[in-house]
N, C-alpha and C positions, 0 to 999 in steps of 0.2 A: 506547823510552822504556815500551811495554807490557810489554816483556820483563822489562825492569828492574824493573817495578812487580809484574808476578806472581813474579818471584824472590823479591823484599823480602818479599811476603805469603806465599810457601812458606817461607822462613827463620822468619819471624815465628811463623808457625803450627807448624811444628815447634818452635820454642822454647816455645810454649805448652804444648803437648801432651808434651813432655820426661819422660823417664822418669827417676827416681833409680835408679841401679843401683849395688850394692855388690859391689867385687873388692879381694880382696887390701887391706883396710883403707883403699882407695880408693874415695871417692864420687863417682859419675859422673853429672854433672848438666848436660846440655846447657843447661839454662837459664842456669846459671853462667856461659856466655859471653856473654851477650847485651851485656855493653860492650863486646865486640868486633864487633858487628854494623855499625857504621860504617865500620871499616875493610874488612871481608870484602864489602860492598856497594858501598860509595861511595867506596874509596880515601882514607880519610881517616887519618891517623896514628893507630896506637894508643894508648891510654892506659896510665897504670901499673897502673889495676886491670885491664885487658883482659889486658894481659901478664902479671899476678900469676896471674889466673884460667886462663888458658893454660897457663903452667907446671904449675899444678895439675892441669889435666884431659888433659896430653899422654899418659899412660897409659890414658885412655878413647878418644882420636881414633880409634883401629881400629875401637873397638866402635861408635862413632856413624856411620862412614863404611860399614862393612862388616855387622855385625852386627844394626843397627839399619835398614840399608838406605836412608841418607841419600845415600851415596856421590857422586857427581860435584856434588851441591848444595852439598855442604861442602867437598869437597876444594879447589876454585880459592880460594875464600875463607880456607880454612884457611893454604893457602900462603903467602898476601899478609899474613895476621895473624902468622903464624910468623916471617917475613922482616922483618916491621916490628919484632917483639918479639926478634927474636935467638933464637929457639926451634928448636932442632932437632927435626924431626917424626920421629915413628916409622917403621921401614920398612915399614908398610903405604902410605904416601904416596909411598916413593921407587920410580919406576918406571924 
């Protein structure tokens, strides 16, 4: 329970301080994925809004996990959300 709460607080903190980053006309904004928190943390089925935003942010996911250093914290949640939305993750998630 404490571990779950700590993970939840960490993800929320990351989202609150997320950086908006522009790459090749793609606006990368980790905070835009906030509708996906329920799926990432609590296994709640993803909403339509979550899936649309995930599709928009797919080009940014590697930057979030590697370039911004959120790595393992986001990877398992991103996989769960992507699976629920039927979204193919970028190569940085394929191991």
